C-alpha positions in Angstrom: -0.1 0.0 -0.1 3.1 2.2 0.6 4.3 1.7 -3.0 0.6 3.0 -4.5 0.6 6.1 -2.3 4.1 7.2 -3.3 3.3 6.3 -7.1 0.3 8.5 -7.0 2.3 11.4 -5.5 5.0 11.0 -8.1 2.3 10.8 -10.6 0.6 14.0 -9.4 3.9 15.8 -9.9 4.5 14.3 -13.5 1.1 16.0 -14.2 1.6 19.3 -12.6 5.2 19.5 -14.3 3.5 18.6 -17.4 1.2 21.8 -16.8 3.8 24.1 -15.5 5.7 23.4 -18.5 3.3 23.9 -21.2 2.1 27.1 -19.5 5.4 28.2 -19.2 6.1 27.0 -22.9 2.6 29.3 -23.6 4.0 32.3 -21.4 7.4 32.7 -23.0 9.2 30.3 -20.6 12.9 30.8 -19.7 15.8 28.3 -20.1 15.9 27.9 -16.3 12.4 26.8 -16.6 12.9 24.0 -19.2 16.0 23.2 -17.2 13.9 22.8 -14.1 11.3 20.7 -15.4 13.8 18.2 -17.3 15.4 17.7 -13.9 12.5 17.2 -12.3 11.1 14.9 -14.9 14.5 12.9 -14.8 14.3 12.7 -10.7 10.6 11.3 -10.8 11.5 8.8 -13.4 14.5 7.7 -11.4 12.4 7.3 -8.4 9.8 5.4 -10.6 12.8 3.1 -11.8 13.5 2.1 -8.4 9.7 1.1 -7.7 9.1 -0.4 -11.0 12.1 -1.8 -12.9 9.2 -2.6 -16.0 9.1 1.3 -16.4 12.8 1.8 -17.4 12.4 -0.2 -20.7 9.9 2.0 -22.0 11.0 5.4 -20.9 14.5 7.2 -20.8 15.8 10.3 -19.0 15.4 13.6 -20.8 18.7 15.0 -22.1 19.6 18.1 -20.7 18.6 21.0 -22.9 14.9 19.7 -23.7 12.2 21.9 -24.8 9.5 22.8 -22.4 7.0 21.0 -24.8 9.1 18.1 -24.8 9.2 17.9 -20.9 5.5 18.1 -21.1 4.8 15.1 -23.7 7.1 13.3 -21.8 5.6 13.7 -18.4 2.0 12.9 -19.6 3.5 10.0 -21.2 4.7 8.6 -18.0 1.8 9.9 -16.0 -0.4 7.7 -18.7 1.5 4.8 -18.3 0.6 4.4 -14.7 -3.6 5.2 -15.2 -4.4 1.8 -15.7 -3.2 0.7 -12.2 -3.8 4.2 -10.6 -6.6 5.5 -12.5 -6.9 9.2 -13.3 -6.6 11.8 -10.5 -8.8 10.5 -7.8 -12.0 12.5 -7.5 -11.8 13.9 -11.3 -12.7 13.0 -14.7 -10.9 13.8 -18.0 -11.9 16.0 -20.8 -9.5 17.5 -23.5 -6.5 17.1 -21.3 -7.9 18.6 -18.0 -9.5 17.2 -14.8 -13.0 18.2 -13.9 -15.1 17.2 -11.2 -18.3 15.8 -12.7 -20.4 16.1 -9.4 -19.3 20.0 -8.9 -20.2 20.3 -12.7 -23.4 18.8 -12.6 -24.5 21.0 -9.5 -22.7 23.9 -11.5 -25.0 23.4 -14.5 -28.1 22.4 -12.7 -27.8 25.8 -11.0 -26.4 27.7 -14.1 -27.8 26.2 -17.4 -30.4 28.6 -17.7 -28.1 31.6 -17.5 -25.9 29.9 -20.4 -28.7 29.6 -22.4 -30.0 33.3 -21.6 -26.5 34.4 -22.7 -26.5 32.1 -26.0 -30.0 33.8 -26.9 -28.4 37.3 -26.4 -25.4 36.4 -28.4 -27.6 34.8 -31.4 -29.7 38.1 -31.0 -27.0 40.3 -31.0 -24.9 39.0 -33.7 -26.5 40.7 -36.3 -26.0 44.2 -35.2 -22.4 43.8 -34.3 -21.8 42.4 -37.7 -23.6 45.6 -39.0 -21.7 47.7 -37.0 -18.1 46.0 -37.6 -19.1 46.4 -41.4 -19.5 50.2 -40.8 -16.4 50.9 -38.9 -13.9 50.1 -41.9 -16.1 51.6 -44.8 -16.2 54.7 -42.5 -12.8 54.9 -42.2 -11.9 54.8 -46.1 -14.1 58.0 -46.4 -12.4 59.8 -44.1 -9.1 59.1 -45.9 
């Protein structure tokens, strides 16, 4: 049981490392972020190899200088290796790469779905006027020139 608890913790670190690496990539992360994430991935992989020798036949450490995107992909793949054994993050479902709590979403939807319907209806009713205004703006500037 102790092994399973440690695996869950290590997989959580991989998931967060992946998320941080992608966020850092999107926001213009620096080389030190890539270096940190690479080292973190390699440390987690080394510990997983101690707990599960089989993982070493599938995954290799990342070389220094790996990009944030590579670290994110490797972290996700390594975490996925254990999903059959551990399942997705406890209490959360998976949808398009991020976790959500199905019970919380159901409660949110029951309380707010009508508001979303109203918002959608407002957008449908307003889009024609918005398009008309948008078309007028470039024409008005051309006339001034």
